C-alpha positions in Angstrom: 15.0 41.8 26.9 13.5 38.3 26.4 10.9 37.4 23.6 7.8 34.7 24.1 6.0 33.1 21.7 2.9 31.1 22.5 1.3 28.6 19.7 -1.8 26.6 20.2 -2.7 23.1 18.8 -5.3 20.3 19.5 -4.0 19.5 23.0 -2.7 22.7 24.4 -0.1 25.3 24.0 3.5 25.8 23.6 6.0 28.2 24.8 9.3 29.2 23.4 11.5 32.1 24.9 14.5 33.9 22.9 17.1 36.0 24.7 18.3 39.4 23.5 20.5 37.7 21.1 17.9 35.9 19.8 19.0 32.6 20.9 16.9 30.0 23.2 16.8 31.2 26.6 14.9 28.1 28.0 13.8 24.7 26.4 10.1 24.9 25.1 7.7 24.0 27.4 4.4 22.6 26.8 1.2 22.9 28.7 -2.4 21.3 28.3 -5.5 22.9 27.5 -6.5 23.3 31.1 -3.4 24.6 32.2 -3.6 28.1 31.3 -2.9 29.6 34.6 0.5 27.5 34.7 1.3 28.6 31.4 0.9 32.4 32.4 2.8 31.7 35.7 5.6 30.2 33.5 5.7 33.5 31.6 5.3 35.8 34.6 8.0 34.4 36.3 10.5 35.5 33.5 10.2 38.9 35.2 10.5 42.6 33.6 11.2 43.0 30.3 9.3 40.1 28.6 7.2 40.5 25.6 4.8 37.7 24.5 3.4 37.1 20.9 0.4 35.3 19.9 -1.4 34.9 16.7 -5.0 36.6 15.7 -6.2 32.6 15.6 -6.1 32.7 19.7 -8.3 35.0 21.3 -8.7 33.3 24.6 -5.2 34.0 25.8 -4.4 37.7 25.6 -7.1 38.9 27.9 -6.2 36.4 30.8 -1.9 37.3 30.0 -2.7 41.0 30.2 -4.5 40.8 33.3 -1.8 39.3 34.9 0.7 42.2 33.6 1.9 40.6 30.5 3.2 42.6 27.7 1.2 41.0 24.8 1.8 41.5 20.8 -0.2 40.1 18.0 1.5 38.6 14.8 -0.4 39.1 11.8 -0.3 36.5 8.7 1.8 38.5 6.8 4.3 38.8 9.6 4.4 34.7 10.3 2.5 33.2 7.3 2.3 29.6 6.9 -0.8 28.7 9.1 -1.6 25.1 9.3 -5.0 23.7 8.6 -5.3 23.3 12.2 -3.2 25.1 14.8 -0.9 28.2 14.9 2.5 28.5 13.5 4.9 27.5 15.9 5.7 29.3 18.8 9.6 29.9 18.2 8.5 31.8 14.8 6.3 33.9 17.1 9.1 34.8 19.2 11.6 35.2 16.4 9.2 37.5 14.6 9.3 39.9 17.8 13.1 39.4 18.0 13.3 40.7 14.6 11.3 43.4 14.5 8.8 44.0 17.3 7.4 47.4 15.8 5.9 45.3 13.0 3.8 43.5 15.7 0.5 45.2 17.0 0.9 45.8 21.0 -2.4 44.9 22.4 -4.6 47.1 24.5 -6.6 45.4 27.5 -9.8 47.9 26.8 -9.5 46.8 23.0 -8.4 43.1 23.1 -7.1 41.0 20.4 -8.7 43.3 17.6 -6.6 46.3 18.6 -5.3 48.1 15.8 -7.6 46.5 13.2 -11.2 47.4 14.4 -11.9 49.3 10.6 -11.1 45.4 9.2 -13.7 44.1 11.6 -16.2 46.5 10.7 -15.5 46.2 6.9 -16.0 42.4 7.0 -19.4 43.0 8.8 -20.6 45.4 6.1 -19.5 42.9 3.1 -21.4 40.1 5.2 -24.5 42.3 5.6 -26.5 40.8 2.5 -25.8 37.2 3.1 -26.6 37.5 7.0 -30.0 39.1 5.9 -30.4 36.0 3.5 -29.4 33.5 6.2 -31.8 35.2 8.4 -34.6 34.9 5.9 -33.7 31.3 5.7 -34.4 30.8 9.6 -30.7 30.5 10.1 -29.1 33.6 11.3 -30.5 35.9 14.1 -29.7 39.1 16.3 -32.7 38.9 18.2 -35.8 37.5 18.6 -39.6 38.8 18.3 -40.1 42.0 19.5 -43.6 41.6 20.8 -42.7 39.2 23.4 -40.8 40.3 26.8 -38.4 37.5 26.3 -34.6 37.9 26.6 -31.6 35.6 26.2 -28.4 35.6 28.0 -25.7 34.0 26.2 -22.0 33.5 27.5 -18.9 33.5 25.4 -15.6 31.9 25.5 -15.8 29.4 28.4 -15.8 26.9 29.9 -13.2 28.8 32.2 -12.7 27.9 35.7 -13.6 29.5 38.4 -15.9 31.9 36.5 -17.9 29.5 34.6 -19.1 27.6 37.8 -19.7 31.1 39.3 -22.0 32.1 36.6 -23.9 28.8 36.9 -24.5 29.3 40.6 -26.0 32.7 40.0 -28.3 31.3 37.2 -29.2 28.3 39.3 -30.0 30.6 42.3 -32.5 32.6 40.0 -33.9 29.6 38.1 -32.5 31.0 35.0 -31.5 29.3 31.7 -28.8 30.7 29.4 -26.9 29.7 26.2 -23.3 29.1 26.4 -21.2 29.5 23.2 -17.9 27.4 24.1 -14.5 27.3 22.7 -13.2 23.8 21.8 -9.9 24.2 23.7 -11.8 24.9 27.0 -14.3 22.6 26.0 -12.3 19.4 26.0 -10.3 20.7 29.2 -13.3 21.3 31.4 -15.6 18.8 30.5 -17.3 19.0 34.0 -18.4 22.1 33.4 -20.2 21.6 30.1 -22.0 18.2 31.8 -23.3 21.0 34.4 -24.6 23.3 31.9 -26.7 20.7 30.4 -28.1 19.1 33.9 -29.3 22.9 34.7 -31.2 23.1 31.2 -29.0 25.3 29.7 -27.9 25.3 25.9 -24.5 24.8 24.2 -23.0 26.3 21.1 -20.2 26.3 19.2 -17.4 29.4 19.3 -15.0 27.8 17.3 -11.6 26.0 18.9 -9.2 28.8 19.4 -11.4 32.1 18.8 -9.8 33.1 15.6 -10.8 35.8 13.5 -12.8 34.3 10.8 -11.9 36.8 7.9 -8.3 35.4 8.1 -9.3 31.5 7.8 -9.7 29.3 4.7 -12.6 27.6 4.1 -10.6 24.2 5.1 -9.3 26.2 8.6 -12.9 27.2 9.4 -14.4 23.7 9.0 -11.9 22.4 11.1 -12.4 24.9 14.0 -16.0 24.0 13.9 -16.0 20.2 13.6 -13.3 19.8 16.2 -15.4 22.2 18.5 -19.0 20.6 18.0 -17.3 17.1 18.9 -15.4 18.1 21.9 -18.8 19.7 23.2 -20.5 16.6 22.2 -17.6 14.2 24.1 -17.9 16.7 27.1 -21.5 16.9 27.6 -23.0 13.5 26.4 -25.1 15.3 24.0 -24.9 16.0 20.2 -22.8 18.5 18.3 -24.3 22.1 18.3 -25.9 23.6 15.5 -26.0 27.0 17.2 -22.6 29.2 16.0 -21.5 32.2 17.3 -18.6 34.0 15.4 -15.6 35.3 17.7 -16.1 38.8 17.7 -19.0 38.6 15.5 -16.2 38.8 12.9 -17.5 37.8 9.2 -17.6 38.7 5.5 -19.6 37.5 2.7 -17.2 34.5 2.0 -17.2 33.5 5.7 -21.2 33.5 5.6 -21.3 31.6 2.6 -19.4 28.9 4.1 -21.2 28.9 7.2 -24.4 28.3 5.2 -22.7 25.5 3.6 -21.9 23.8 7.0 -25.0 24.0 8.2 -24.7 26.5 11.1 -27.4 28.7 12.8 -25.4 32.0 13.4 -26.2 33.8 16.7 -25.7 37.3 16.9 -26.7 39.7 19.4 -28.3 43.1 20.1 -27.2 44.1 23.6 -23.5 44.2 24.4 -22.1 45.6 27.7 -18.4 44.7 26.9 -17.8 43.2 29.9 -14.5 41.9 28.5 -13.0 45.2 28.9 -14.1 45.3 32.7 -15.8 48.5 32.7 -17.1 47.5 36.6 -19.9 45.3 37.6 -22.3 48.4 37.7 -21.8 49.8 34.4 -22.3 46.0 33.0 -25.6 45.7 34.7 -26.5 49.3 33.8 -25.6 49.0 30.0 -27.9 45.9 29.5 -30.8 47.3 31.3 -30.6 50.5 29.3 -30.3 48.7 25.9 -32.5 45.6 26.4 -35.7 45.2 24.2 -38.1 42.6 24.1 -36.4 39.8 21.9 -32.8 40.7 22.9 -30.2 38.6 22.9 -27.5 39.8 25.3 -23.6 39.1 25.0 -21.5 38.3 28.0 -18.6 36.2 28.7 -17.5 33.6 31.1 -14.3 33.0 29.4 -11.0 34.6 28.0 -9.9 36.9 30.9 -11.3 37.7 34.4 -14.6 37.6 34.6 -15.2 38.8 38.2 -17.2 41.6 37.1 -19.6 39.8 34.5 -20.1 37.4 37.5 -21.0 40.2 40.2 -23.4 42.1 37.3 -25.7 39.5 37.3 -27.8 39.5 40.3 -28.7 43.2 39.8 -29.2 42.4 36.1 -31.4 39.4 36.3 -33.4 41.3 39.0 -33.7 44.2 37.0 -35.2 42.2 34.1 -37.3 40.2 36.2 -38.8 43.3 37.8 -39.5 44.6 34.2 -41.5 41.6 33.5 -38.8 39.7 31.1 -38.7 36.2 30.9 -35.4 34.4 30.1 -35.4 31.8 27.1 -32.7 29.8 25.4 -31.7 30.9 22.2 -33.3 28.3 20.2 -36.3 29.1 21.9 -36.1 32.4 20.4 -35.0 31.1 16.9 -38.0 28.7 17.0 -40.5 31.8 17.7 -38.8 33.8 15.1 -39.4 31.1 12.2 
């Protein structure tokens, strides 16, 4: 058996691999932010018997790794403490955690994603932050949907940009003349600046989705600030625009404390009211049918253009868009819904 750990930092990723005796099996390997496929290829080349460990601060790798057939585990802070203000604990420590006690880690399920085994923690945090969400919404700085009296909807896409899927999404939107809002991850934004530029050129809006897609209640205020500010700078630099104010918390993760920090940071928090769970790959027709079944005037629809295989999401867009157009809906940007809501 081999134990691999994958860490992240400002410029990309590092991989360390230990053998069955806990000794380095290979020299550490480094991959740039735009080299996820090379990283995954490196791991899959090691063959069967490999386990791969990531932190809960990186939520854009596990889906792609599991799609490639890798066996992925999550190491939580009590297992590998001492996260820096920005970045993860070293890859070697993640690999060693698996070598020491694999049973203490959480094996990720492709159908449940990074939050496998702690969905209850996510729901508890959301409940804890409910009053803070309401207060921020009353101030015009948080929304889950727009006005119900207008037949308008907002398509939103999370976790990109990620070739080839972001480009394919943009192709479909361009064909139908539909504008959308993309909540981008900083690691991907810096690596694929041309996709951000294209979003802006086509009239789409770009929002902030953190640097590495972490579970927010585990972060300190300083760590959250780094995630948001670095991502804002990367998006501004990539697309030639300003740092976005719109912010979507990964997984919708939050609690009262996190919502307070977001208020202080000046973020406008964007949630959603339609979720087809496209990241779990239920099938393109199922994704479109769920959206068409749940949508209401003012809905914000949550989809994904990154974080895994998004071919089903791409294939769902044409029937989804045509179905909404047939029902008389108009597609708007999130900030247009926000202006009307105010």
